[in-house]
Each structure stands twice: as C-alpha cells, then as structure tokens.
C-alpha positions in Angstrom: 63.3 125.2 139.1 66.6 126.8 138.2 67.1 130.5 138.5 69.1 133.5 137.2 71.9 134.6 139.5 74.4 137.4 139.5 78.0 136.3 139.9 80.9 138.4 141.0 84.6 138.4 141.2 86.4 139.5 144.3 89.8 138.6 145.7 89.7 136.0 148.5 90.9 138.5 151.2 88.3 141.0 150.2 85.6 138.4 150.1 86.5 137.2 153.6 86.3 140.8 154.9 82.9 141.2 153.0 81.4 138.1 154.6 82.7 139.0 158.1 81.1 142.4 157.8 77.8 140.8 156.9 78.1 138.3 159.7 78.7 141.1 162.2 75.8 143.1 160.9 78.0 145.9 159.6 76.9 145.4 156.0 73.7 144.2 154.4 73.9 142.8 150.9 72.2 145.1 148.4 69.5 143.9 146.1 71.1 142.7 142.9 74.5 142.0 144.5 76.2 138.8 143.4 75.1 135.7 145.2 78.0 133.6 143.8 81.5 134.9 144.2 84.7 133.7 142.4 88.2 134.9 143.4 89.3 135.5 139.8 88.1 135.5 136.2 90.2 132.4 135.7 88.3 130.4 138.4 85.0 131.6 137.0 86.0 130.6 133.5 87.1 127.2 134.8 83.9 126.4 136.6 81.6 127.9 133.8 83.6 126.6 130.9 81.9 125.6 127.7 82.2 121.9 128.6 80.7 122.5 132.1 77.8 124.7 130.8 77.0 121.8 128.4 77.0 119.5 131.4 74.5 121.8 133.1 72.3 121.8 130.0 72.3 118.0 130.0 71.3 117.9 133.6 68.6 120.5 133.1 67.1 119.0 130.0 67.5 115.2 130.6 67.1 115.2 134.4 69.4 112.1 134.9 68.4 110.0 137.9 72.1 109.4 138.8 75.6 110.5 138.2 76.2 107.2 136.3 73.4 108.0 133.9 74.8 111.6 133.5 78.2 110.1 132.8 76.7 108.0 130.0 74.8 111.0 128.6 77.7 113.4 128.8 80.5 111.0 127.7 82.5 112.1 130.8 84.2 109.8 133.3 82.3 109.3 136.5 85.2 110.3 138.8 85.9 113.5 136.9 82.2 114.3 136.7 81.7 113.8 140.5 84.6 116.1 141.2 83.2 118.8 138.9 79.7 118.5 140.3 81.0 118.7 143.9 82.8 122.0 143.0 79.6 123.3 141.4 77.7 122.3 144.5 80.1 124.4 146.6 79.2 127.4 144.5 75.5 126.7 144.7 75.1 126.0 141.0 73.9 122.4 141.4 72.6 120.2 144.2 73.5 116.6 144.6 70.4 114.8 146.1 71.1 111.5 147.7 68.4 108.8 147.0 69.5 105.7 148.8 72.8 104.7 147.1 72.4 107.0 144.1 73.1 110.7 143.8 70.9 112.7 141.5 72.3 116.0 140.2 69.9 119.0 139.9 70.6 122.4 138.3 69.9 125.3 140.7 71.2 128.1 138.4 70.9 128.1 134.7 71.5 131.8 133.9 74.5 133.8 135.1 74.9 137.6 135.0 78.5 138.6 135.7 79.3 141.7 137.7 82.9 142.8 138.3 85.2 145.8 138.1 88.8 146.5 137.9 
C-alpha cells in the first residue's frame, strides 16, 4: 500500500551534514520532517514531473507485472522507463521487485507534501 510522504529541499552539502549528525546521534529527525530530500526545486520537478506522476498512477492503478507491460501501457520506451524507475527507486518512491527474469514496479509513495524554505 502506497503512502503519503513529506518531501523537502536541501542543498547537497547541508543534507550531508544533516545525515552525518543523525548517524552520530547528534540529531534525531522530528516527526513530520521530510523523508525524501531533493537538492533543488529543479530536481524535484524533474523527478515528479507531470509525465512521471502519470507513470506512478499507471503503476498504482494497473499494477503491471513487468517493466515491459508498463512500457506498453505508458507508451514510453523500456530503456527510458527503466532509467526513470531506478531514479525513483533511489528516492524511495517506487520499488522494483525481481521475480525471476522480470522486474515488477510498485508504487511506495502516491501523495507528496512539499516542505522547504528560502
């Protein structure tokens, strides 16, 4: 079942400092803090573009059994689709479950709440 996740924007250097503080036990993430971080609004817009959100809707609603079936449903090229899904997987938005020789995409996040400042 997909979930609602808070996303944030933080420069890469600040994010590195933030994660190191957590790893050292100097900081504890607060309730409601972003779980997915982007380093810019541009990178967020690229990953969560209209085209990619439509892709997530197709995966959620149709539950394709493979990337090949998803390519047919979405009208996107398999190579481009695989690259996009791997990037989304890195952000924790989708999972790519291997079943033998096929890879089944699954939506993990289907609602995003953005949180960022100046």
